[in-house]
BAMAR-428803 format. One record per atom (N, C-alpha, C, CB): residue in one letter; x, y negated, z. Coordinates in steps of 0.001 Angstrom, whole numbers, plus 524288, in hexadecimal, padded with zeros to 5 digits. Each point is the difference from the previous one (the first is absolute). Glycine has a CB too. Example, Ala and Ser with C-alpha at 12.3 -4.5 7.8 and 13.67 -1.06 7.14 Angstrom:
2
A833868163A81E78
A7FC867FB5A80000
A803847FB5080000
A7F89C80495804DE
S806067F7517F852
S803347FB5A8003C
S7FCFE7FBBE802DA
S804A0802747F79F
END
This chain:
189
M8034D8049C80000
M7FCB37FB6480000
M803757FB2C80000
M7F8CD804D2804C1
A806F07F8327F722
A803337FB557FF8B
A7FD317FB23801F2
A804758041A7F878
T7F6607FC12807DC
T7FD037FB6480180
T800467FF1F805E2
T7FA0A8016B7F85F
R807597F9E98091C
R7FFFF7FE728057F
R7FCB97FB0F80078
R808FD8040B801A5
L7F43B7FB8C802A6
L7FCC17FB5E800DC
L803677FB70801B7
L7F851805AB80269
S8070C7F5F27FAFF
S802937FB44801D0
S7FBF17FC05801BF
S8078E801AD7F9F2
I7F3A17FF0B8043F
I7FBAB7FCA3801A3
I7FC0180382802A6
I801837F96C7F894
I7FD448056880C50
I7FC5780341802F0
I7FA607FE5E7FEF6
I806CC80156806E4
T7F81F7F9A97F8ED
T7FAB87FE097FF0E
T7FF4A7FF1E7FA30
T7FFAB7FBC5808E8
T7FD80807DA7F49C
T7FF227FF897FA59
T7FA807FE2E7FEAF
T8068A807037FEAD
R7F5EC7F97480515
R7FA797FEC77FF4A
R7FD36803C77FC4E
R8023C7F6BD801AB
G8009780D477FC8D
G7FDB5803D27FC73
G7FBC08034080283
G80865800477FB6D
G7F7C38004A809B1
G7FC1A80324802B5
G7FB587FCE9801F0
G8071E805CA80287
D7F8B77F5427FC4F
D7FBA27FCCB801D5
D7FAC0801D37FDDD
D806217F88A800A1
D7F9F580A5F7FB17
D7FB1B801D97FDA6
D7FE528055280228
D802457FB037F7EB
G80093806FB80C0C
G7FE8D804FB8025B
G8028B804AF7FD68
G7F7B07FBF38026D
T80C0E803147FA2A
T802E6804487FD96
T805AF7FFAD801AC
T7F9D8800297F848
T808F580410806B8
T805958001180118
T802BF802F77FBA8
T7FE6A7FF89809C1
G806847FF397F587
G802F08026D7FBC6
G802B8804F9801BC
G8013E7F73D7FC1F
L7FE9F80CA080074
L8030B804BC800D4
L805627FF457FD96
L7F7D2805928000F
G80B997FE08800ED
G805557FF9F7FE1A
G800828003C7FA18
G802A6803FB8083E
D7F9587FDEE7F51A
D80030800387FA4B
D7FDA07FB247FD7F
D7FF8C809B48008E
G7FEEC7F27D802B7
G7FDC47FB267FDFE
G7FA0F7FFF47FFBB
G808117FF017FAFD
S7F56B805868059F
S7FA49800167FFEA
S7FDE47FDB18050C
S8000B807EE7FA2C
R7FB147F668805B4
R7FD867FDAE8049A
R7FB348033F80169
R803457F6E87FD93
I7FBFD809EA80782
I7FB75802E4801E1
I7FDD77FD27804C3
I80399808A77FC99
P7F7767F875804CF
P7FDB87FD7280496
P8030C80152804FB
P7F7378004C7FBA4
K809007FBFA807E4
K802DD800C9804E4
K7FD8E804298037C
K802C47F6C57FF79
N7F85880AA57FF85
N7FD8E804208031B
N800198053E7FD30
N7FA4E7F9498041F
D8089B807327F7A8
D8009D804EC7FD3D
D8029D803F88039C
D8009C7FB477F751
A7FDFA8099F80818
A802218042680361
A805F8800287FFCA
A7F7CE805327FE9A
R80A7C7F9917FCF4
R805B97FFFF7FF86
R8025B7FBB08035D
R7FF518039B7F6DD
I7FE4E7F7D880928
I8020B7FBA280314
I7FF4780117805CF
I7FDFE7F9BC7F8A8
V7FDB0808BD808B8
V7FF328017E8057B
V8045E803BD801B8
V7F6247FEDE7FF0B
A80B15804FC7FDAC
A80425803BD80155
A805437FD3F80079
A7FB0F8071E7FB63
I806177F56780107
I804E77FD0E80041
I8003B7FCD78050A
I800567FF847F62D
G7FB5C7FE0F80B41
G7FFD27FCE4804C9
G800C680344804E1
G7FA1D7F9E37FB79
E803A680ACD80498
E8009B803708048B
E805B0801C38008D
E7F6AB8030C7FEF9
V80BDE7FE117FCA7
V805848018D8002C
V8035A7FB6A801C7
V7FE7F806937F8D0
D800307F4BC80576
D802D37FB51801B1
D7FF627FF2F805E4
D7FEA57FBF77F71C
E7FC96804C780ADA
E7FF1C7FF7A8059F
E803108041F80301
E7F7157FC527FE41
L80908808687FFBC
L8030D8042780274
L805BB7FE798004C
L7F9A6806AC7FCB3
N808777F75A7FF08
N805767FE657FFF0
N800FB7FBAE80401
N80099802797F683
S7FBA97FA0580A13
S800807FBD6803DF
S8001D802318058C
S7FB657F9EA7F9E4
F8015B809FC80724
F800038026480534
F805078030780108
F7F648800987FF96
V80BCD801ED7FC6D
V8050A8029B800AB
V8042A7FBE680132
V7FD51807507F9D7
G8026A7F4368037D
G803A47FBC080128
G7FF6D7FE018058B
G7FFC77FD8D7F6AC
L7FB658020E80B2C
L7FF177FE5C80561
L80249803F8803D3
L7F7D87FB4E7FD30
L8075E809B1801BD
L802468041280349
L805EB7FF638003C
L7F89E806137FDB5
R809CC7F8877FDF9
R805B37FF847FFD2
R8020E7FB5980317
R7FFBB804377F753
T7FCDF7F84F80A76
T801D27FBAF80350
T800D0801C18059F
T7FB4D7F9B87FA39
E802D480AFB806F9
E800AD802338053B
E80568802868006F
E7F63A80189800C9
P80BD77FED280400
P804DA802FE800AD
P7FEEC805C57FECD
P8034C7F992806E4
L7FF5A808827F52C
L7FF3C805647FE4D
L8053C802C97FFBD
L7F7FE7FD6A7FAEA
P807FA807BB8059B
P804CF802D97FEE9
P801CD7FEBF7FA70
P7FD658073F80649
A807A87F84D7F8EE
A802267FE5D7FAF0
A7FE3C8038B7FB8D
A807B47FC5E804AE
D7F80D808C17FC4B
D7FE7A803907FBCB
D7FA517FF337FE66
D806898067680349
I7F6197F84880066
I7FA817FF017FEBB
I7FF897FADC7FD00
I7FD11804FC8080B
D805CF7F7067F993
D7FFE27FB0A7FD2B
D801EF800B37FA64
D801667FB3280874
T802BB807D87F6D4
T8020F801097FABB
T7FBEA802D37FCB6
T8092C8007580391
L7F4318035C7FEC2
L7FBD6802D07FD44
L7FB977FC4C7FE77
L8024680825804F5
L7FC1A7F47F7FEA8
L7FBC07FC567FEE1
L801927FC037FBE1
L7FCC0801308091A
D8083F7FD597F6C4
D801E57FC897FBE0
D7FF3E802917FAAC
D806957FC0C80633
R7FAF6808DE7F964
R7FF54802DB7FB12
R7FA34800677FE9E
R8084380520801C1
I7F4767FBF280222
I7FA65800827FF09
I7FDAD7FAD77FE22
I7FF8380703806D3
Q802227F49F7FB72
Q7FDF17FAFB7FE35
Q801377FF1D7FA3E
Q801097FC6C8090A
N803AF804DB7F558
N801637FF687FA7F
N7FCDA803B67FC91
N808FD7FD3C802A7
Q7F62B8078B7FF33
Q7FCD6803B27FD0C
Q7FA507FE2F7FFA4
Q805F88073D802DF
L7F8047F67B80151
L7FAA77FDEE7FFD6
L7FF887FB867FC21
L7FEC5802A68094B
F805437FA217F663
F7FFED7FBC67FC29
F7FFD88024E7FA80
F804FB7FA148062B
D7FE31809EC7F8DE
D7FFF4802A17FAEA
D7FAC2802997FEF3
D8099D80176800C3
L7F41E800E58034D
L7FAE2802707FF83
L7FBEA7FBE97FE64
L80280806C1806D1
G7FDC67F4AE7FBA3
G7FC757FBC37FE85
G800BA7FE677FA58
G800167FCE78092D
A804C9803157F50C
A8010E7FEB77FA82
A7FD948040F7FC67
A808587FB9380299
E7F7E2809617FF07
E7FD89804117FCCC
E7FA2B7FF067FF7A
E806CC80669802E3
L7F6C07F7FE8015B
L7FA6A7FED17FFC7
L7FEE77FB247FCB6
L7FEF08041D808CC
C804AE7F83D7F729
C7FF457FAF97FD67
C8013F800177FA29
C802167FBE380873
I80142807B57F5F4
I801AA800227FA85
I7FDFB805087FD88
I8081E7FA95801FB
P7F3A5805157FB17
P7FDDD804B87FD94
P8042D802E97FCD8
P7F72F7FBAF7FF9F
G8092D8097280169
G803C1803457FD45
G80551800658028F
G7FB5A7FDA57F822
H805B77FEFE80BA8
H8050D80011802BA
H7FFEE8044580425
H801477F64E7FE61
I802F180CB6801EE
I8005F8041B803EE
I804B07FED480376
I7FBCB806B17F9F7
A8033A7F8C680B14
A804287FEE3803C4
A80078804538040E
A7FE887F6757FEA7
V7FD0A80BD6802DD
V8000B804048040A
V8012D8053A7FD77
V7F98A7FAF580588
K80A64807937FC91
K801A88050C7FDEA
K7FF9F8042480449
K8060A7FB8C7F984
A7FA1280949804DE
A7FF8E80459803B2
A804497FFC680422
A7FBF4805747F8F8
E808A97F8AC805A1
E804427FFBE803DC
E7FEEE7FC048044F
E80632802A27F8FB
H7F6987F969805EE
H7FE7B7FC5180422
H7FCA4802CB80416
H800597F8767F992
I7FC1A80ABC80486
I7FCA0802FA80390
I80340803FC80306
I7F84E7FECC7F9EA
A80B57803B980365
A80374803C480295
A8033A7FD5280443
A8006B805507F7B6
G801367F5DA8075C
G802DF7FD0F803F5
G7FCBE7FF00804D7
G8051E7FBDE7F8EF
L7F5E28030280649
L7FC807FF4C80479
L7FF4A80527802E9
L7FB5C7F8B57FB4B
D8040080B8B801BD
D7FF868052A80278
D804D1801348034F
D7FA69803177F881
D80A307FBBF80563
D804D9800F5802E4
D800357FCC480503
D8048C801FD7F78D
A7F9D87F91680818
A800077FC9B8049F
A7FC1F801F880412
A802937F8597FA66
I7F8DC8095E803E7
I7FC2480228803A8
I80255804B1802CE
I7F88E7FCE47FA4E
A809CF806A9802C4
A80243804B280259
A804617FE93803CE
A7FDB38051D7F7EC
H8058D7F7218069C
H804627FE6880350
H7FE177FDD380539
H805437FE177F7F5
Y7F7427FE18807E0
Y7FE387FD7B804D0
Y7FC5E8037E80325
Y800E67F76A7FB99
N7FBF880BAD801BD
N7FC658036B802C9
N802ED8044D802F5
N7F92B7FE1E7F939
A80B4D80382804BA
A803158041F8028C
A801E17FE5B80564
A802CB8031B7F73B
E7FDBA7F7D6809A6
E801E17FDFA80500
E7FBAA7FF20803F6
E807367FBDB7FB2F
L7F3F5804CE80322
L7FB857FEDA8035B
L7FDC5804FC80256
L7FE007F81E7FA99
G7FFA480742809E8
G7FD658046C8026A
G7FAFB801577FD2C
G803E97FD8B80885
K7FA3C807247F87A
K7FB1C801BA7FDA8
K7FB867FC95801F6
K8036D8093E7FF4C
L7F9047F5947FD2D
L7FB6C7FCE68017B
L7FC8880338803A2
L8005A7FAFE7F772
Q7FE77802D280D05
Q7FC9480291803C1
Q7FA767FDD77FFBF
Q807B48018D805C0
E7F7DB7F9C17F80A
E7FAF57FD5A7FFCD
E800407FBF07FBA9
E7FE588017C809BB
F7FD2A7FC6B7F4DA
F7FFEE7FBB67FC3E
F802F27FB5E8024B
F7F75B803147FC44
I80B167F9ED80057
I802FC7FB76801C0
I7FD2B7FB107FE50
I8087F8050B7FF79
L7F7097F75480434
L7FDAE7FAEC7FEE7
L804577FC217FEA5
L7F863801E580617
P8066A7FA287F6B5
P803F47FC097FED8
P801C27FD4D80504
P7FC1B7FEA47F711
G808FC800E380999
G802047FD4D80498
G805068024E801F2
G7F70B7FDC880255
G809CF80167802A5
G804FB8015A8026A
G803467FB188000A
G7FF8E8097A7FD01
S803C97F5FA7FF2C
S803057FB317FF60
S7FD737FCA57FBC0
S8086280498802D9
R7F9137F6727FD1A
R7FDF67FC837FBEE
R80195801F27FA94
R800677F86A80647
A804818093D7F91D
A801D0801D77FAEC
A7FCED804CB7FE3E
A808EA7FC78801F7
A7F61180725801A1
A7FCF08049F7FE94
A7FA707FE797FE88
A8057E8057D805FC
A7F83C7F6D67FCDA
A7FABD7FE287FEB4
A7FFEB7FDA37FA88
A7FE2D7FE5180986
L805F47FEC17F518
L8004D7FDC17FAC1
L800A3804467FBE0
L803EA7F7D5803C8
A7FEE080C4C7FD76
A8006B804657FC58
A7FAA7802817FF27
A8094A8019C802E5
H7F3847FE9D8013A
H7FAB28020D7FF71
H7FC9F7FC577FCB3
H800E18047A808B2
V7FFD97F66E7F7E4
V7FD217FC557FCA7
V80198800E57FA54
V7FF777F95180754
A8059E807397F7B2
A801D8801137FAAF
A7FD95805127FDF2
A808787FB47801EE
R7F721808A98017C
R7FD95804F67FE74
R7FA5F7FF3F7FE4D
R805DD804AB8062E
S7F7297F85A7FCE2
S7FA7C7FF577FEAF
S7FF507FC9B7FB21
S7FDBD800FB8097D
V805917FB187F5D5
V7FFCE7FCCF7FB3C
V80191803577FB4D
V802167F7C98052E
C8019E80BC37FB97
C801A18038A7FBD6
C7FB718037B7FE55
C8093B7FFE280376
R7F3D08020B80048
R7FB6B803327FEAE
R7FC087FCCB7FCD9
R801618056480831
R7FE047F5A47F939
R7FC617FCA47FD15
R802037FF2A7FA71
R7FD437FB818085D
A807D7803B97F70F
A802477FF587FACE
A7FF28804F37FCBF
A806C07F9C4803AA
E7F9E280AB07FEDB
E7FF1F804F87FD44
E7FA568005C7FE1A
E806F78045580585
R7F5537FA317FDD8
R7FA7C800227FE6D
R7FF047FC3B7FB7D
R7FD68802668092E
A8052A7F91E7F6E0
A7FF597FC347FBC4
A8021F802237FADB
A800A07F8B780684
V803B580A1F7F9B6
V80221802647FB3A
V7FC3F8042D7FDF7
V8093F7FE3F80317
V7F480804DA8005F
V7FC2C803EC7FE64
V7FB557FD4C7FD6C
V802DD8060A80754
A7FB3F7F5B67FAF3
A7FB9F7FD177FDB4
A801837FDD47FAA8
A7FCC37FDAE80901
M807FD8005E7F681
M801DA7FDF27FB03
M80026804557FBEC
M8054D7F92D804B2
E7FCB080B6A7FCCF
E8002D804697FC56
E7FA818017D7FE38
E808368034380451
S7F4197FCDD7FF4C
S7FA958013C7FE9D
S7FDC77FBE67FC54
S7FED08048480898
H802457F6957F895
H7FE287FBB17FCAB
H8025F800717FA91
H7FF027FA32807E2
D8061D806BE7F7E0
D8029A800837FAEE
D7FDD6804A17FCF0
D808147FBFC803CC
A7F6FC8086B7FED8
A7FDE78049D7FD5A
A7FA937FEE27FDD6
A8053C805CF805E9
A7F7987F75F7FD1B
A7FABC7FEAB7FE31
A8002B7FC597FB4A
A7FCB48011F80922
Q8076E7FBC07F68B
Q8009C7FC4F7FBA8
Q80337802537FB89
Q7FF5D7F8A580665
N8021E80C4F7FA31
N80368802A17FC2D
N805237FD207FF2E
N7F80F803687FB9E
V80A0B7FA77808A2
V805057FD567FFCC
V8043E803F880129
V7FBFA7F761802C1
Q807C9808FF7F9A6
Q8046A8038F800D0
Q803BA7FD72803DF
Q7FF20803DB7F6D6
T802427FEF680D49
T803957FDED803E5
T805168030E7FFEC
T7F8727FD1E8058B
A80B6E800BB7FCFD
A8052B802758001E
A7FFFD8046480404
A8045A7F7897FD45
S7FE84807D1806F1
S800BF8044D803BB
S7FD6C7FEE080538
S80860802297FB9C
E7F2DA7FBD080452
E7FD7E7FEA8804E8
E7FFB88049C803BF
E7FAE27F9557FB3C
S804EE80B7B802B2
S7FFDF804728039A
S804F5800238034E
S7FA698050C7F9AA
L80A137F97880421
L804CA7FFAC80318
L7FFBC7FB6E803CA
L8050F804077F8A4
V7F8867F7C2805BB
V7FF397FB8680386
V7FCB3801C18049D
V800A47F98F7F87C
R7FB338092C8066C
R7FC89801F080425
R802FB803B8803A0
R7F8317FF167F9FD
Q80ADB80477803C8
Q8030B803A180329
Q804007FD208035C
Q7FEBE806DB7F925
Y803C57F5328048E
Y803DD7FCFB802F6
Y7FD6E7FD72804BA
Y805287FE5C7F7C5
L7F6597FF2F80765
L7FD537FD5D80452
L7FE19803E980418
L7FD497F8E17F9D7
N800DE80B998046A
N7FE4780409803AB
N8048B801B680372
N7F929803087F999
R80B477FDE8803F7
R80490801B3802F5
R802197FBA780376
R802298063D7F8DB
L7FDC67F4F080539
L801F57FB9E80312
L7FCC17FF39804EC
L803417FBC87F7CF
S7F7AB804FD807E3
S7FCC77FF68804B7
S80186804238040A
S7F88E7FC4E7FA9B
D8088F8086A80394
D801DF804128039C
D805317FE6680274
D7FB69806E37FAAC
L808117F70480220
L805117FE5280207
L7FF5B7FBA880406
L8042C802807F783
C7F84D7F9DA80795
C7FF287FBC3803D0
C7FE478022E80545
C7FD9B7F9EA7F8B0
F7FF2080A2480739
F7FE5D8028A804DF
F804BB8025B802C8
F7F71F801EF7FC1E
V80C05800F4800FD
V8049D8027980246
V803D27FBE2801F5
V7FEDA807B37FA08
L801D67F40F802F5
L803937FBDA801B2
L7FE127FD58804F6
L8029A7FE9B7F6B4
A7F84B800C2809DE
A7FDEC7FDB4804D5
A801B28034E804A9
A7F83B7FC447FB1F
R80755808D580459
R801AA8037E80436
R805E97FFC4800CF
R7F867805DC7FE02
A80A887FA037FDB6
A805B97FFCD8006A
A801C47FAE080282
A800C6805BE7F80B
I7FC897F604806B1
I801517FAEF80256
I7FEFC8002A805E1
I7FDD17FB5D7F789
N7FDAC80698809FC
N7FEE3800758059B
N8042280358802AF
N7F6647FF017FE36
R80B098054A7FF68
R803FE8037580245
R8052F7FD1E8009A
R7FB91807CD7FBFA
S805EA7F5208000C
S805007FD2D8003E
S800067FBED8045A
S8011E8016E7F668
L7FA437FCC580B10
L7FF7C7FC0D8041E
L7FEA28027080547
L7FD347F9917F938
D802CC80B958070F
D7FE63802CC804BD
D7FA9C7FE42801D1
D80961800E68028F
T7F3337FE507F9AE
T7FAA57FE6380111
T7FC628046F7FE68
T802367F6687FEA7
P7FA6E80B52804C9
P7FC8C8045B7FE84
P7FBEF7FE4B7FBF8
P8014F803ED808E4
D7FD2C7FFD07F3CA
D7FB977FF0E7FC87
D7FB1B7FF6380349
D804428051C7F8AD
V7F7E57F83F80537
V7FAFB7FF5D802A9
V7FC7F804747FE38
V800F47F60C80097
L7FDA880D4B80309
L7FCD98048E7FEAE
L7FA377FEDC800A9
L80758805CA802B3
W7F5917FC597F9BB
W7FA617FFA78005B
W7FE258036F8047D
W7FF407FE2F7F64F
R7FD1B7FFC280CAF
R7FDBF802F380451
R7FA28800A07FF06
R806E47FC9F80652
R7F759808247FA1A
R7FA63801067FF6F
R7FD407FDE1804CF
R8019A8081C7FA76
E7FA8F7F4C0804AF
E7FCFD7FDD98045B
E7FCD28044580298
E7FF967F74C7FB89
A8005D808A180975
A7FCE0803CA802EA
A7FA337FEBF7FF27
A8073A8012B806D3
P7F595802E37F892
P7FA667FF027FF18
P7FD567FD6280497
P7FFE5807A97FA35
END
């Protein structure tokens, strides 16, 4: 991609449309734009998580993920562009296995919390699930419109795996801080 923005306020969206990377314009409430927005919000939450004191290896992993999310957004924005590859998903699988191996077996459901950083990882997880749902909605919309898409199934898989990783990272962060996870308790009748 050679194009870089030098002017942020273009007024091009004042009519309720926005431009895709190929120059076409679509309504701002189009399923594709919703999916792009959800991925952007997810990336912002990952960035917020990175402002917390984190183990260096987790921060390095999240740095890589932020760049991959930006590329993923580009794939959604540029029809026909493919950025997410199977090796990206495999990298998430490897990270899940690595961090999960250090954690104890789950004895109960875990609620968001413990440390602030872990709570933010849970927020990123839930935003990731929303982004995944938006991509599924976009795929359904595109299929109904007979729009040929690139590799959204890999995008969907990446987001599915990333939400799992955010859950595992929340636990790993709490462990690194010697902070217990917050366990769900069944209310007595």
